[in-house]
C-alpha positions in Angstrom: 7.4 5.5 -58.1 8.4 2.3 -59.7 7.7 -1.2 -58.3 11.2 -1.8 -57.1 11.1 1.4 -54.9 7.6 0.4 -53.6 8.9 -3.1 -52.6 12.0 -1.6 -50.9 9.8 0.8 -48.9 7.5 -2.0 -47.8 10.5 -4.2 -46.7 12.0 -1.2 -44.8 8.6 -0.6 -43.0 8.3 -4.3 -42.2 11.8 -4.5 -40.9 11.3 -1.4 -38.7 8.1 -2.9 -37.3 9.8 -6.2 -36.7 12.7 -4.5 -34.8 10.2 -2.8 -32.5 8.3 -6.0 -31.8 9.0 -7.7 -28.4 11.2 -10.8 -28.4 12.1 -12.5 -25.2 15.7 -12.6 -24.2 17.7 -15.8 -23.9 15.8 -18.1 -21.4 12.4 -16.6 -22.2 12.6 -13.8 -19.6 11.2 -10.3 -20.0 13.6 -7.7 -21.1 12.7 -4.4 -19.3 15.0 -2.4 -21.5 12.9 -3.3 -24.5 9.9 -1.3 -23.3 11.0 2.3 -23.2 7.6 3.9 -23.3 6.8 6.2 -20.4 3.7 5.8 -18.5 1.5 8.9 -18.5 0.4 8.5 -14.9 2.2 6.6 -12.1 0.3 3.8 -10.5 -1.2 3.9 -7.0 -3.9 5.7 -5.2 -4.3 9.3 -6.4 -4.4 10.5 -2.7 -0.6 10.0 -2.8 1.6 12.7 -4.3 3.4 11.9 -7.6 6.7 11.5 -5.8 5.2 8.7 -3.6 3.6 7.0 -6.6 6.9 7.1 -8.5 9.0 5.7 -5.5 11.1 2.8 -6.6 11.2 -0.5 -4.8 14.7 -1.7 -3.8 15.9 -4.8 -5.6 15.9 -6.9 -2.4 12.7 -5.5 -0.8 10.7 -8.1 1.1 7.1 -7.5 1.9 6.1 -7.8 5.6 4.6 -11.2 6.0 3.9 -11.4 9.7 1.8 -8.2 9.8 -2.0 -8.5 9.7 -3.8 -6.2 7.3 -5.3 -3.1 9.0 -9.0 -3.5 9.5 -9.8 -0.6 12.0 -10.0 -2.9 15.0 -6.6 -2.0 16.5 -4.9 1.3 17.5 -4.1 3.0 14.1 -1.0 4.8 15.5 0.6 1.6 16.9 -0.3 -0.3 13.7 1.4 2.3 11.5 4.5 2.2 13.6 4.6 -1.6 13.4 4.0 -1.4 9.6 6.8 1.1 9.1 9.2 -1.0 11.2 8.3 -4.2 9.3 8.9 -2.4 5.9 12.3 -1.1 7.2 13.2 -4.6 8.3 12.3 -5.8 4.8 14.7 -3.4 3.1 12.7 -0.2 2.6 14.7 2.9 3.8 12.5 5.5 2.1 9.2 6.7 3.7 7.8 7.4 0.2 8.2 3.8 -0.7 6.7 2.6 2.6 3.6 4.9 2.0 3.3 3.6 -1.6 3.3 0.0 -0.3 0.5 0.7 2.3 -2.6 -0.2 0.3 -1.4 -3.8 0.1 -1.7 -4.0 3.9 -5.2 -2.7 4.2 -8.5 -4.7 4.3 -11.0 -3.8 1.6 -13.0 -1.2 3.7 -9.8 0.6 4.7 -8.5 0.5 1.2 -11.7 1.9 -0.2 -11.5 4.7 2.3 -8.0 5.5 1.1 -9.0 5.4 -2.6 -11.8 7.9 -2.0 -9.7 10.6 -0.4 -9.0 13.8 -2.4 -6.1 13.7 -4.9 -2.5 14.5 -3.7 -3.4 14.9 0.0 -0.5 12.8 1.3 3.0 14.0 0.6 4.9 12.3 3.4 4.8 10.2 6.5 3.5 13.0 8.8 0.5 13.6 6.4 -0.3 9.8 6.3 -0.2 9.5 10.1 -2.4 12.6 10.6 -5.0 11.5 8.1 -4.9 7.8 8.9 -5.1 8.2 12.7 -7.7 10.9 12.4 -10.0 8.6 10.5 -9.5 5.3 12.4 -8.9 6.6 16.0 -12.6 6.1 16.9 -13.1 2.8 15.2 -11.1 0.5 17.4 -12.1 -0.9 20.8 -10.0 0.9 23.5 -8.8 -1.2 26.4 -10.5 -0.6 29.7 -8.8 1.6 32.4 -9.3 2.2 36.1 -12.1 4.7 35.4 -14.0 2.1 33.5 -13.6 -0.3 36.3 -15.0 2.2 38.8 -18.1 2.6 36.7 -18.6 -1.1 36.4 -20.6 -2.7 39.2 -20.7 -6.3 40.3 -24.2 -7.7 40.2 -25.6 -9.2 43.4 -25.7 -12.8 42.1 -22.5 -12.5 40.0 -19.3 -14.3 41.0 -16.0 -12.4 41.1 -14.7 -14.4 38.2 -17.8 -13.6 36.0 -17.5 -9.9 37.0 -13.9 -9.8 35.9 -14.7 -11.5 32.6 -17.5 -9.1 31.9 -15.3 -6.1 32.6 -12.5 -7.5 30.5 -14.7 -7.7 27.3 
């Protein structure tokens, strides 16, 4: 191979590499069409099915901002219903997307529990409710009922107000 062919081959290789290099679009914004590489594994907890981890967020989806992160101190079934409704109000109409978004709304201990579940255990909303409620049902403080009141006795030197406060705790 002569020197001219060698130089031509090097220029061609350099030009190809340059064409693959990322350059920002006008205005310096990221061009998502530039990166066409496929990710080998979708992001998210492995307990979720691949369909859940590949669920796409709608363009105008808004994260629930007025919902407290789940810590295990409230009724898990009610919290999940509130979370689902808040996501739907934010523009999510697909349960798979709502499930994919869940880890962002769990405190560290609840998120660690979710991350350590076996792979591909959750395929839909019914699976999530069954597993989530099954784990957290016993962790929250249940409100007192009439049976609890019957077992609670007022002390002889206790005022009625103090007795009611003690029962309400």
